[in-house]
N, C-alpha and C positions, 0 to 999 in steps of 0.2 A: 504493500500500500504506500510505502514511503521509500522509493528507490533512491540510491545515491545519485549524485549528479552524473550526467551522461559521460562527462570526460573521464570519470574514474572507473567506469564499468569495465572497459577493456582490460585495464590493468588488474582490476580485482579478479576478473574471469581468468586471466592468465595465472594469477597467483593461486588460484584454487582448482587448477585442472586435475589435481589428484583426486578430487571428489567427483569428477565428471568422467572418470575412466578414460581420459584422453591425454595423459601427460606426454609432452614431447620435451624431454630434458635436453638442456644445452650445456656445453662444456663451460666450466667456470673455474677460474683460478681461486685458490683459497683467499678469503677476505682477510685483510690484515687484522691482527689481534686487537680486540677492543672496538672494532668498527661493526655497526649493525649490518645484518644480512640485507641485501637489496630486496625491494618489494617484488621485483620481477627478475628472473635470471634468464638472460638470453645473450647470445653473441651479438655484438654490435655489427651493423652492416659495414662493409668495406667503404672507406672514404675514397673519393676520387683523387687521383694524383694531383699534386700541386707543383707547378713549375718553380724550381728554386730561383731565387734572385741571384744576380751576378755577384753580389757582395756577401752572400750567405757565408757565415763562418763555419768552420769545421764542426761536425756534430760532437757534442760532449760524449764522453765514454759511456755514460748511462744510457744513451740512445742507440748505441751500437747494436747491430744484430746479434742476437743470442743464439747459440747453437741449439738445435732441436734435441729433446730428450729421446726422440724416437730413433733408436739404433737399428741396424740391419737385423739383429736378432729379434728385437721386439716386433719389427715390421713383419718378419717371417712368422712369428708366433701369432700375431693377429690374423694374418692371411690364412694360416693353417686352421686357426679357430673357426673362421668363417667357412672355409671349405669343409671342415669336419662337420660343422653344424648343419650345413646344407646337404651333406651327403648321407645323412641318416644317423649320425652319432652326435646328437645335440649335447649329451653329457660331457663328452670330451671337448667339444667346441666351446661349451660354456666355461669349462675350467681354464682353457687357454686364454679366452677373451678376458675373463675376470682377473687372471694373473697379470695380463698386460695392463688392465685398467688400474690395478693396485700400484704397479711399478711406475706408470705414467701419471697417476692421479688425474685421470681424464674422465670428465663426466659423461661424454658421449660413449666411451667404451663401457662404463658401468651400466649405462642405460641399455647398451646392446647386450650385455650379459643378462640383464633382467629380461629382455625380450626373448632371448634364446631359451631361458628357463621357462618362461610362460608358454612359448611355442611347444615345448616338450611337456607341458602340463605339470611342471614341477613347482608348486607354489612355495615349498620350503626353500628351494634353491633361489627362487626370485627374491624371497625375503632376505636371504643371506647376502645376495648381491646388493640389494638396496641398503642394507645395514653396513656392508663393507664400504659402500659409497659414502655413507655418512661419517664413517671413521676416517676415511681419507680426506674428505672435504667437509669438515664439521659445519661450515656455514652454508652448505648447499641446501636450499629449501626444496629443490626438485627431488633430491634424494629422499627427504622426509615425506613429500607428497606421494611419491611412488610407493613408499612403504605403506602409507595409510591406504592408498588405493588397493594394494594387493591384500592387505589384512581385511578390509571390508569385503572384497570379492570372495575371500576364503571364509567369510563369516567368523573370523577370529576377532570379534568386536572388542572383547575385554582387553586385548593387547593394544588398542588404539588410544588409550587415555593419555599417555605421556606424549606421543607424537602429535596428537591433536592439540593438546595444551600448548606445545611448543609452536605449532603452526599459528594458533590464535595469537600468541604473544608476539610472533614475528609479523603479524598483519597490522597495517596502520589503522588508526581509528576511522578514517574516512572510508576504508575498504571493508570494515566490519559488517555493515548491513548485508552486503552481497555474500560475504563469507558465511554468515549465519543462515542465510537462505539456502546456500548450497549444502551446508551441513545438514539442515533439516531434510532437504530433498534426498541427499545421498544416504544418510543413515536410515531414512525412511524405507529404503529398499532392503534393508537387512532382514534376514529370515526371522531372527529373534528380536522383534520390535520392542518388546519391553526392556530387554537388555540394552538395546541401542539407546533408548531414552535415558536409562540409568547411566550408561557410560558417558554420554554427552554431558549430562548434568555434573558428573565428576570432573570432566575435562574443563568445564566452564565455571568451576567453583569460585574463582576469583572474579570473573565477570559478573556472576550472579549477585555479588555483594556490592558492586560498584554503582554509585548513582549515575555514572556516565553510560555504562553499558548494561546495567541490570535489566532495563525494560526489554531490550533486544534479546539478551541471553535467556531470560525467562520465557519469552515468546517462542524461542527456538526449542527449548525443553518442552514447552506446552504443546507445540505442534507434533513433536515426537510422541508425547503421551497420547495425544488424540489419535495419532496413527496406530498406536498400540491398543486402541479400543478403551482408553481411559479418559472419557470426557470430563469427569469430575476432577481428575488430576490436571487436565489441561486448563480447566477453569481456575483452579487454584494457582497455577503458574501465571495465568493472565492477571489475576488479582495481585499477586506478589510483584509482577513486573510493573504494573501501574503504580503500586505503592512506592516502589523504590525510585521510579523515574516517571512522574506524571506527564512529562512532555513527550515521552516516546509513543509513537503511533503503533508500534508492533503489538503490544498487549491488546489494544482495542481491535486491531485487525484480526487477531486470534479469537477474541471474544465474539466478534461478528459471526464467525463460523459456528459458534456454539449457541447462538440465539435459538431458543426452542421453548415451547411451553413447559418442558420438563427441566429447563435450566433458567429459572427466573433471575439468577444473579449475573447472567452474562450480559444482558442488554445494558444495565447501568454502567458497566465499564465503558461501553461505546458512547453512551450519551454524556457521561461525565467528561470523557476526553474531548468530544465535540464542543461541549459547552465551555470548557476551560482553555481551548486552543483555537483561537480565532483563525489561525492560518493552517488549520488542519488540511490535509490533502483532500482535494475535491473527489478523488477516486474513492476515498473511504466513505464520504457522505453519500456519494452515488450508490456505492455498494450497500450501504445501510438502507437507503431508500428502496433499492431493489428487494432487499430482504423483507422490508415492511410490506411491499406489494405482494410478495410471495405468501405472506401471512395474512393477506387481504386487509391490511391496516392502511387503507387508502388515504385517509385524512392525515395520518402521521407521516406517510411518505410524501404527500403533497407539501406539508409544512417543511420538511427537510429540503425538498427541491426548491421551494420558494426562498428559503434562506440562501441557498447556493446561487440561484439566479440573480439574487439581489447583490451578493458580495462579489460574484464572478460572472457578470453578464456576458463576457466574451466567450465563455465555454458553451459549446453547442449541445452536447448530449443532455445536460439537465433540462434544456428547453423542450426537447422531444419527449422525455419522460413526463415532465410536468404537463405538457399539452395533452398527452394521452390520458393522464389521470383526470384532468379537467374535462375532457370530452366524456369520459365515463361518468363523471359526476354531473353531467348536463350543464356544465358551465361553458356554454358555447362561445361566447365572446372572448373570454379569457383563454380558452383552448386555441382559438384561431390566432390570437395574438402570439401565444407561445410558439405554436407550430410555424408560423410565418417567420418568427425570429430565428428559429432553428434553420429553416430553409435559407434565409439570407446569409447566415453564418457559414453554412455548408456549401453554398454556391459562390461565395466571394472569391475573388482572384487570389492566387498564391496558395491554393490547397496542395497538400502533399500528393505526389504522384506515386508513392510506394504502392505496390499492388495490394497489400493488405489494407492500407488506408483507403484506397479507392473502392475496394469491395465493401468495406464497412460503411463508407459514405453512401454508396448506392443502396445498401439495405436500409439505412436510416432514412434516406430521402423517400424511398418507396413507402415506408411506413407513414411518414409525414404526409405525403400526397394522398394516400388512401384515407387517412383520418380527416384531412381537409375536405376531401370529396364527400365523406359522410356528413360533415358539418354543413356543407352546402346543400346536401340532400335534405337535411332536416329543415332547412329554410325553404324547401321546394324549389331551389334554384338548380335545376337539373343541368343547365348549360354550364354553370360554374363547376358543378360536380364533375362533369365529363372533362372539362379543361384541366382540372387537377389530375385526373386519371391519365390524361394524354401526356403529362409531363414525366410519367414513370418510364424509366429506361426499359424499352420493350425487349431487349436482348434476352434477359433472364426471367422476365416477369409476365409472360403472356397469360398465365393462368390467373394471376392477380388482376391484371388489366381487364381481361374478358369477363371474369367473374363480377367485377365491380360494374362493368358496363351492362351486364345482364340484369343486375339488381336495379340499376337506374331505368332500364327499359321497362322492367316489370312495374316499378313505381309509377310509370307514366301510362300504365294500362296496356303495354305491349308485351304481354306474357308469352305468346307463341314465339315472337322474335327472340325474347330473352332465353327461352329454353333451347332454341336452335343454336344460339351463340354458345351456350354452355356445352351442348352436345358436340360442337365442332372442336372443342379443346382436345389435345392429344391425350392418350392413355398409355403412357410408357410404362407405368408400374401399376400394381394392384391398388396402392394407396392413392395414386392420381385418379383412378377409376372411382374409388370410393368417395373421394372428396368432390368429384364432379356430381355424383349422385346426391350426396348430402346437400350440395349447393342448390341443385334443382329442386329437391324436396323443400328446402327453405323458401325458395321463390314461390312454390305452390302454397305453402303455409301462409306466407305474407299476403298472398292473393286470396286467402280464405278458401282455397280449393283443397279442403282437408281430405276428401275421399281419394283424389288423385295422388296426393302426397302419401297417404296410407298405402295405397296399392303399389306405388313405386318402392317404398321402403320394405313392404312385405315381400316383394319379388327379390329385392337385393338380399334381405335377411334369409330367405329360403336358400339362396346360393351360398351364403356365409353365415350359418346358424349360430356360430360362436362369437360373432362380432358384436360386442356390447354396445357400441355407438349406434348401430343400426337398430338393435332391440330397443334402446332407450327412445330414439326418435320415433320409432313406430308406436311405442306406448303413448307418447305425447299426442300423436295424431289420433290414436284410439280415444283418448280423453276428449279431444275436440269434437269427435263424432259421437260422443256420449256412449261409446262402447266400453263401459267401465269395467265389465268383466274381462274383456280383452286387455285393457290397460293393466289391471291387477295381475293377470296371468303373465304378461310380458315383463312387468317390473319384478315379479318374484323370480322369474327365470333369470333376469339380470343379476339379482342378488346371489343366485347360485353360480352364475358364470364369473361374477366379480364381487365377492363378499365385501370388498372394501369400497364399493361404489356408493358414496354418500348420496349421490343424486337419486339413486333408486329408492333408498329408504325415505328420503325427503319428499320425493314426488308422491309416493303412495300415502305417506302419513298426511301430507297436506291435502290430498284428494279426500281422504276420510274426514279431515277437519272441516273442509269446505262444505261437504255434504252432511255434516253433523252426524256421522255414523261412526261406530267403533272408536270412540274418542280415546279411550285408554290405550288401545292398540296404536292409534295414531301418534299419541305422545311417545310411546315406546319406540316406534319407528324413527320419529324425528330426533329423539334423544340419541339414538344410534348414529344418525347422520351428524349430529353435533359433536359426538366423540371423534368421528372421522375427520371433521373439518370444523374445529372449534371457533375459527375466526371468520367463517362465512356469514355475512349479514343476511343473506337470503334464507339460509337454513335457520338462523335466529328468528327471522320474520315468521317462518312456519311454526316454530316453537311458541312464539308469542301468540300466534293466531289460535293454536290448539289450546293454549292455556285460557284464552278468552272464551273459546267454545265450552270449556270445562267449568266456566264460572269464576276463574281465578283472575279477576280483572286487574288487581293491583300488580300481580306478577306479570301479567301480559303487558301492562304499561311499561314496567321496568325493562323487560326484554326488548320490546319494540322501540322504545326510546333510544336504547343503546344501539340497536341495529340501524335505525334511521340516522343517528348521529354519525355512525361509521360510513353508511352509504345512503345518502338522501335520494333513494330511488322512488319513483312515483308509486310503484306497487306497495312498497313498504309504507310509504306515506299514506296510502289509502287505508291500509289495515290499522296503522297507528291512529289515524284520525277517527276511524270508526270506534275503536276502543275508547278513545277520549270522549267521543260523543256519547257513548253508552254510559260512561262514568259521570256524565254531567258537565264535563269540561268543554262545552260547546264552542266557546270563543277560541280556545286553543286548537280544537279540532279543525275549525274553519281556517285558521292561520296555516296549519300544516297542509290542508288541502289546496289552499291558494298557492303555496310554495310548490307543491307537487304539480299543479296545473301549469305553472311557469316552466317547469322542467319538461313535461310531456303531456300536453292537453289531450292527446288521443289515447292515452293508456287505457286499455280495456278494463282492467280491474278498478282503476280510479273512476272511470265514467260509470261503470256498473254500480259502484258504491254510492256515488252522488245521486244517481237516478233512483236507486232503491230507497235511500233515506230522504229523498226529495229535498236535497240541499243544493243551493246555487251560490257557491262562495263568491 
């Protein structure tokens, strides 16, 4: 979440190649006693020749060429070692090359000895060569990295404590964040993940106590604990990391991954960091907003994104997320403003031409154009809606474009043309075929041609009887046709196919509550749905509605008020208003209904409620 500055990344990556299994050791003369080991060991590139001046004095003796330590005998020994290794006797070749490396104190030869040992699948010999390398060149970090790399590959994790501690000590503070990330990733591959977490904690004992490095070090330990299946231990590490270094982002980034109804102490770590660090990484706040959306906490996610768009208006991604949430909340004007701001930022000159950035930009713009088209459609401005669709890059998004245009045609009463447009889409995969069919069924449903939609889904479900999506949609069409026995049969079949499908339990329970039948069973079904999706405001709406039907008006008001606050949807507003009306809070009920009408004046549930109660807000 908080990467080191770009100019340091390459250096840190080179410094940590041991943990990425790709070390390329370079020859290095022993560092003078008392001098620190360099951050990166590599042979300097040759310098271009410089033409001497006419008046250049004779070179001092110290600059005179030195005789090479490579004698004819040593050259012959190295050559024979290579030939022997390549001719099928790697053991003898290894011994010859390693002997030459010791005598020459040459890093390249030590590395070659390691490679020969590994090629012959002799891990012990490779470790011996790496350790001999360290004895000959005590300041060589490449030797230590290769030793660590081999020990981890051999799963001799307990032997890595001292070399890892030495590598951490030799790494500059500015390179530590990348080092910790690589440690977590590499030790996370170990077979004994619990031991890996313990070993890293031992190696980082000094860093864990330091106010400067404690946050990062504890987050590293926490990630390894999480990888070992110990979320409680990971949470404890995140809390300790934040306690010792409140300014470190790493503990809150770890806590973000732990946010769950079963871990109520994880989220305060994130919110505390964001509240106390005004310059917190935008990536962290965006990731937190996404987590909130995943948990269907839309208003909380919106608040985070509004904070970010206010403090960093030049960032594009938050505008797209915010606009999408505002559109869902029926805040059309605000959504359009946010999405247009995103489009302006993403289409401004000077955008990155990196292939990955271009692909991400195309995906984001496609989403923005589709949502803007939907907003125009809500205003009945179908020409504007089509103009937004036409801006989508047609190369990779034909299905999205044609599906959207089909919907617009259907909304203008041109259903046959809309269906033909959908049917003309390619069917390269079974999933594409299914999505085409579901889109066509949705067009029929929106046009209130329920029987045609039911028949289409029934035909598809017969061909794929275990497809839960088809079964659910067919059940919903059966309800529209008042074929309630068919609806119940289909939903119960879906519960068998997918026992974790909250929609099946919710739909059947709500249907019973709506018809005022089998209310105790209805509450049981909806409570099961709540267990499967505790943050879903629509399922909460169903629960509030069944409580109302059971006569528990106060409990119904409590549940529906919370659901409506989370998601001010007109259907939830219709139910909430009716319960308030029944409780005698008529002024408040009318206010809720007026608000719901502003959101969607054509909502069927809302219109039916107002007509039945003979209310004109």
